[in-house]
N, CA, C and O atoms as a DFTB+ gen file, in Angstrom:
404 C
 N C O
     1  1       1.376      -1.417      -0.080
     2  2       0.187      -0.222       0.073
     3  2       1.241       1.441       0.343
     4  3       2.302       1.603       0.945
     5  1       0.484       2.284      -0.297
     6  2       1.177       3.667      -0.864
     7  2       0.982       4.218       0.436
     8  3       0.343       3.764       1.386
     9  1       1.687       5.352       0.313
    10  2       1.446       6.495       1.743
    11  2       1.428       7.200       1.347
    12  3       1.872       7.731       0.329
    13  1       0.346       7.550       2.845
    14  2      -0.994       8.417       2.759
    15  2      -1.031       9.976       3.338
    16  3      -0.111      10.335       4.073
    17  1      -1.554      10.425       3.173
    18  2      -1.519      12.026       4.274
    19  2      -2.203      12.279       4.566
    20  3      -3.101      12.916       4.014
    21  1      -2.071      11.733       6.043
    22  2      -3.281      12.220       6.932
    23  2      -3.627      13.636       8.346
    24  3      -2.877      14.612       8.308
    25  1      -4.433      13.609       9.149
    26  2      -3.911      14.880       9.948
    27  2      -4.494      14.429      10.860
    28  3      -5.389      13.590      10.759
    29  1      -3.873      15.156      12.406
    30  2      -4.179      14.445      13.770
    31  2      -3.803      16.229      14.284
    32  3      -2.859      17.018      14.234
    33  1      -5.661      16.163      14.924
    34  2      -5.646      17.446      16.226
    35  2      -5.858      16.851      17.273
    36  3      -6.570      15.848      17.324
    37  1      -5.055      17.567      18.662
    38  2      -5.180      18.150      19.788
    39  2      -3.995      17.978      20.941
    40  3      -2.830      17.778      20.595
    41  1      -4.241      18.038      21.826
    42  2      -3.368      18.487      22.673
    43  2      -2.804      17.676      23.098
    44  3      -3.235      16.722      23.745
    45  1      -1.419      17.994      22.715
    46  2       0.486      16.930      22.985
    47  2       0.250      16.492      24.414
    48  3       0.069      17.008      25.517
    49  1       0.362      14.969      23.716
    50  2       0.879      13.950      25.172
    51  2       1.844      14.407      25.663
    52  3       1.923      14.775      26.835
    53  1       3.121      14.469      24.458
    54  2       4.262      14.261      24.617
    55  2       5.592      15.569      24.479
    56  3       5.553      16.403      25.383
    57  1       6.667      15.744      23.456
    58  2       7.709      16.028      23.268
    59  2       8.734      15.692      23.334
    60  3       9.132      15.736      24.498
    61  1       9.999      15.079      22.116
    62  2      10.738      14.510      22.616
    63  2      11.414      14.949      21.451
    64  3      11.123      14.970      20.255
    65  1      12.443      15.312      22.156
    66  2      13.430      15.366      21.409
    67  2      15.628      14.974      22.273
    68  3      16.388      15.372      23.157
    69  1      15.526      13.735      20.856
    70  2      16.540      13.031      21.273
    71  2      18.150      13.556      19.706
    72  3      18.456      14.453      18.921
    73  1      18.654      12.031      20.244
    74  2      20.482      12.479      19.534
    75  2      19.828      11.445      18.410
    76  3      18.832      10.724      18.470
    77  1      21.050      11.729      17.097
    78  2      20.438      11.921      16.069
    79  2      20.982      10.349      15.795
    80  3      22.130       9.989      16.058
    81  1      19.552       9.157      14.998
    82  2      19.929       8.251      14.847
    83  2      19.519       6.979      15.622
    84  3      19.859       5.801      15.733
    85  1      18.590       7.866      16.106
    86  2      18.053       7.043      17.496
    87  2      16.419       6.796      16.626
    88  3      16.298       6.251      15.529
    89  1      15.782       7.117      17.105
    90  2      14.550       7.275      16.416
    91  2      13.180       6.958      16.938
    92  3      12.971       7.240      18.118
    93  1      12.127       6.365      16.172
    94  2      11.291       5.513      17.611
    95  2      10.365       4.504      17.324
    96  3      10.776       3.987      16.285
    97  1       9.607       4.090      17.587
    98  2       8.277       3.087      17.098
    99  2       9.474       1.409      17.766
   100  3      10.588       1.221      18.254
   101  1       8.713       0.905      17.494
   102  2       9.281      -1.163      17.421
   103  2      10.003      -1.370      15.563
   104  3      10.221      -0.426      14.804
   105  1      10.166      -2.404      15.341
   106  2      10.983      -2.309      14.506
   107  2      10.281      -2.481      13.302
   108  3      10.808      -2.183      12.230
   109  1       8.960      -3.007      13.387
   110  2       8.227      -3.360      12.586
   111  2       7.156      -1.661      12.010
   112  3       6.406      -1.583      11.038
   113  1       7.571      -0.296      13.268
   114  2       6.953       0.323      12.531
   115  2       7.403       1.327      13.362
   116  3       6.644       1.966      14.091
   117  1       9.043       1.569      13.272
   118  2      10.510       2.754      13.270
   119  2       9.949       4.077      12.422
   120  3       9.059       3.699      11.661
   121  1      10.124       5.108      12.347
   122  2      10.375       6.123      12.695
   123  2      11.620       6.647      12.820
   124  3      12.063       6.324      13.922
   125  1      12.861       7.705      11.829
   126  2      14.269       7.840      11.493
   127  2      14.280       8.816      11.817
   128  3      14.561       9.612      10.921
   129  1      13.987       9.485      13.326
   130  2      13.726      11.231      13.490
   131  2      14.459      11.070      14.387
   132  3      14.815      10.042      14.963
   133  1      14.915      12.973      14.648
   134  2      14.884      13.209      16.475
   135  2      14.204      13.828      17.432
   136  3      14.243      13.878      18.661
   137  1      13.261      14.511      16.153
   138  2      12.155      15.117      17.154
   139  2      10.480      14.235      17.004
   140  3      10.228      13.958      15.831
   141  1       9.449      13.823      17.962
   142  2       9.163      13.218      17.947
   143  2       7.863      13.871      19.122
   144  3       7.972      14.617      20.095
   145  1       6.653      13.190      18.490
   146  2       4.958      13.426      19.619
   147  2       4.123      12.560      19.176
   148  3       3.903      11.947      18.132
   149  1       3.443      12.715      20.882
   150  2       2.382      12.439      20.812
   151  2       1.105      13.189      20.844
   152  3       1.130      14.227      21.505
   153  1      -0.008      12.868      20.260
   154  2      -1.271      13.547      20.443
   155  2      -2.742      12.812      20.820
   156  3      -3.292      11.855      20.275
   157  1      -3.052      13.427      21.675
   158  2      -3.741      13.142      23.076
   159  2      -5.186      12.268      22.271
   160  3      -6.103      12.798      21.643
   161  1      -4.994      10.916      22.538
   162  2      -6.331      10.307      22.170
   163  2      -6.160      10.118      20.898
   164  3      -7.156      10.129      20.173
   165  1      -4.563       9.856      20.218
   166  2      -4.480       9.596      18.762
   167  2      -3.674       8.767      18.804
   168  3      -2.589       9.038      19.318
   169  1      -3.925       7.453      18.271
   170  2      -2.696       6.415      17.561
   171  2      -1.747       6.669      17.137
   172  3      -1.787       6.830      15.917
   173  1      -0.892       6.786      17.556
   174  2       0.558       6.216      16.995
   175  2       1.778       7.682      17.286
   176  3       1.271       8.800      17.385
   177  1       2.756       7.594      17.359
   178  2       4.080       8.625      17.044
   179  2       3.437       9.727      15.913
   180  3       2.434       9.911      15.224
   181  1       4.933      10.397      16.276
   182  2       5.021      11.398      14.273
   183  2       5.608      12.016      14.452
   184  3       5.101      12.695      15.345
   185  1       6.834      12.509      14.138
   186  2       8.425      12.682      14.067
   187  2       8.808      13.411      12.782
   188  3       7.940      13.322      11.913
   189  1       9.878      14.101      12.453
   190  2      10.800      15.012      11.953
   191  2      12.232      15.211      12.301
   192  3      12.555      15.727      13.370
   193  1      13.394      14.672      11.113
   194  2      15.192      15.063      12.291
   195  2      15.054      16.591      12.034
   196  3      14.128      17.326      11.691
   197  1      16.739      16.805      12.434
   198  2      16.791      17.789      12.475
   199  2      18.036      17.889      12.290
   200  3      18.790      18.476      13.066
   201  1      18.435      17.238      11.078
   202  2      19.658      17.325      10.268
   203  2      19.954      18.311       9.393
   204  3      19.212      18.990       8.683
   205  1      21.105      18.309       9.525
   206  2      21.576      19.490       8.359
   207  2      21.389      19.172       7.246
   208  3      22.303      18.461       6.828
   209  1      20.496      19.394       6.427
   210  2      20.213      19.103       4.875
   211  2      19.377      20.112       5.008
   212  3      19.326      20.874       5.973
   213  1      18.364      20.151       3.547
   214  2      17.583      21.282       2.846
   215  2      16.103      21.449       3.598
   216  3      15.234      21.934       2.873
   217  1      15.699      21.107       4.974
   218  2      15.032      21.045       4.748
   219  2      15.035      21.497       6.915
   220  3      14.207      21.396       7.821
   221  1      15.643      21.700       6.864
   222  2      16.672      21.809       8.330
   223  2      15.964      23.277       9.208
   224  3      15.845      23.374      10.429
   225  1      15.512      24.461       8.023
   226  2      15.017      26.103       8.832
   227  2      13.519      25.419       9.169
   228  3      12.808      25.711      10.131
   229  1      13.317      24.734       8.442
   230  2      11.753      24.447       8.122
   231  2      11.518      23.644       9.605
   232  3      10.977      24.118      10.604
   233  1      12.254      21.898       9.390
   234  2      12.157      21.918      10.867
   235  2      12.272      22.270      12.262
   236  3      11.823      21.849      13.328
   237  1      13.470      23.723      11.644
   238  2      13.516      24.036      13.056
   239  2      12.651      24.707      13.442
   240  3      12.362      24.695      14.639
   241  1      11.902      25.582      12.438
   242  2      10.615      26.205      13.244
   243  2       9.338      25.858      13.552
   244  3       8.491      26.536      14.133
   245  1       9.202      23.955      12.810
   246  2       8.104      23.409      13.436
   247  2       8.491      22.764      14.941
   248  3       7.760      22.345      15.839
   249  1       9.768      22.851      14.844
   250  2      10.135      22.562      16.521
   251  2       9.527      23.353      16.791
   252  3       8.343      23.137      16.534
   253  1       9.824      24.704      17.432
   254  2       9.518      26.033      17.737
   255  2       8.309      26.211      18.299
   256  3       8.000      26.617      19.419
   257  1       7.272      25.644      16.828
   258  2       5.851      25.812      17.276
   259  2       5.491      24.875      18.472
   260  3       5.055      25.283      19.548
   261  1       5.771      23.329      18.094
   262  2       6.184      22.444      18.681
   263  2       6.138      22.747      20.026
   264  3       5.126      22.649      20.721
   265  1       7.613      23.244      20.530
   266  2       7.276      23.828      22.160
   267  2       6.370      25.183      22.546
   268  3       6.137      25.580      23.688
   269  1       5.898      25.815      21.229
   270  2       4.973      26.628      22.598
   271  2       3.349      26.283      22.636
   272  3       2.375      26.636      23.302
   273  1       3.651      25.317      21.441
   274  2       2.194      24.503      22.090
   275  2       2.402      23.248      23.031
   276  3       1.620      22.314      22.858
   277  1       3.234      23.142      23.869
   278  2       3.523      21.262      24.318
   279  2       3.657      22.964      25.983
   280  3       3.280      22.449      27.036
   281  1       3.919      23.976      26.136
   282  2       4.712      24.668      26.718
   283  2       2.582      25.890      27.588
   284  3       2.134      26.395      28.617
   285  1       2.153      25.583      25.874
   286  2       0.859      26.279      26.639
   287  2      -0.455      25.611      26.598
   288  3      -1.504      26.233      26.428
   289  1      -0.401      24.682      26.713
   290  2      -1.161      23.550      25.988
   291  2      -2.486      23.634      24.983
   292  3      -3.675      23.358      25.135
   293  1      -1.706      24.142      23.903
   294  2      -2.491      24.540      23.292
   295  2      -2.799      23.330      21.806
   296  3      -1.899      22.684      21.269
   297  1      -3.958      23.298      21.491
   298  2      -4.413      22.291      19.916
   299  2      -3.074      22.634      19.662
   300  3      -2.325      23.497      20.121
   301  1      -2.900      21.323      18.413
   302  2      -1.886      21.605      17.558
   303  2      -2.656      20.950      15.795
   304  3      -3.604      20.236      16.121
   305  1      -2.605      20.962      15.096
   306  2      -2.233      20.146      14.065
   307  2      -1.493      19.427      13.288
   308  3      -0.371      19.899      13.108
   309  1      -1.628      18.846      12.975
   310  2      -0.438      17.416      11.893
   311  2      -0.883      17.337      11.081
   312  3      -2.110      17.233      11.077
   313  1      -0.142      17.338       9.891
   314  2      -0.214      16.521       8.643
   315  2       0.833      15.312       8.736
   316  3       1.891      15.595       9.298
   317  1       0.783      14.877       8.579
   318  2       2.018      13.418       8.451
   319  2       2.042      12.301       7.128
   320  3       1.128      11.688       6.578
   321  1       3.174      12.329       6.946
   322  2       2.575      10.768       5.921
   323  2       2.585       9.718       6.900
   324  3       3.050       9.823       8.035
   325  1       2.117       8.833       6.466
   326  2       2.042       7.250       7.042
   327  2       1.641       5.739       5.719
   328  3       0.777       5.780       4.844
   329  1       2.331       4.898       5.935
   330  2       2.455       3.543       5.290
   331  2       1.623       2.403       6.095
   332  3       2.234       1.509       6.681
   333  1       0.069       2.477       6.101
   334  2      -0.408       1.641       6.945
   335  2       0.271       0.256       6.767
   336  3       0.820      -0.285       7.727
   337  1       0.226      -0.382       5.394
   338  2       1.060      -1.380       4.766
   339  2       0.329      -2.035       5.097
   340  3      -0.844      -1.756       5.347
   341  1       1.027      -3.399       5.201
   342  2       0.510      -4.435       5.511
   343  2       0.346      -5.138       6.743
   344  3      -0.329      -6.152       6.928
   345  1       1.077      -4.456       7.625
   346  2       0.923      -4.821       9.223
   347  2       0.909      -3.616      10.064
   348  3       1.461      -3.401      11.144
   349  1      -0.332      -2.403       8.858
   350  2      -1.753      -1.685      10.196
   351  2      -0.773      -0.282      10.712
   352  3      -1.227       0.558      11.489
   353  1       1.121      -0.187       9.925
   354  2       2.213       1.196      10.584
   355  2       0.493       2.729      11.079
   356  3      -0.581       3.007      10.547
   357  1       1.049       3.085      11.973
   358  2       0.422       3.870      13.173
   359  2       0.947       5.113      12.823
   360  3       0.252       6.055      12.442
   361  1       2.648       5.146      12.992
   362  2       3.736       6.599      13.627
   363  2       4.629       6.718      12.169
   364  3       5.228       5.864      11.514
   365  1       4.358       8.693      11.911
   366  2       4.122       9.008      10.824
   367  2       5.279       9.879      10.487
   368  3       5.985       9.341      11.340
   369  1       6.156      10.861       9.915
   370  2       7.141      11.914       9.122
   371  2       6.003      12.592       8.728
   372  3       5.153      12.127       7.969
   373  1       5.964      14.365       9.552
   374  2       5.740      15.319       9.983
   375  2       6.023      15.939       8.909
   376  3       7.219      16.174       8.736
   377  1       5.030      16.409       7.836
   378  2       4.706      16.820       6.707
   379  2       5.126      18.632       7.336
   380  3       6.076      19.377       7.093
   381  1       3.587      18.820       8.421
   382  2       3.413      20.550       8.203
   383  2       2.953      20.968       9.893
   384  3       2.377      20.115      10.568
   385  1       3.291      22.444      10.518
   386  2       2.777      22.006      12.112
   387  2       1.793      23.128      11.676
   388  3       1.818      23.816      10.655
   389  1       0.600      23.136      13.101
   390  2      -0.398      24.686      12.807
   391  2      -1.114      24.537      13.737
   392  3      -1.947      23.685      14.048
   393  1      -0.544      25.902      14.412
   394  2      -0.716      26.116      15.800
   395  2      -2.359      26.250      16.195
   396  3      -2.396      27.255      16.904
   397  1      -3.618      25.760      16.084
   398  2      -5.080      26.235      16.483
   399  2      -4.660      26.813      18.197
   400  3      -3.890      26.626      19.138
   401  1      -6.359      28.010      17.503
   402  2      -6.930      28.513      19.023
   403  2      -8.162      27.719      18.717
   404  3      -9.084      27.671      19.530
């Protein structure tokens, strides 16, 4: 099955930033990311990298928005890709983050 774009909306359950290459999730649903979030009442985790690549400035901006949302308990909207495939993967890569009021 091909990747799908999905949207999750809610308050952040957690925001985790960790070292390069440690990733998130079990072997069957692993995402290679450094920033990981969870949204209350939404299955799975979502993330993106903080590597020195063409997306680094966009990713740093998304991290800033996520930190603000986490600290103020504000609702966030996350658009992400996920490949549900044969095993129903739930963890996905974040494309866009929007703070909601």
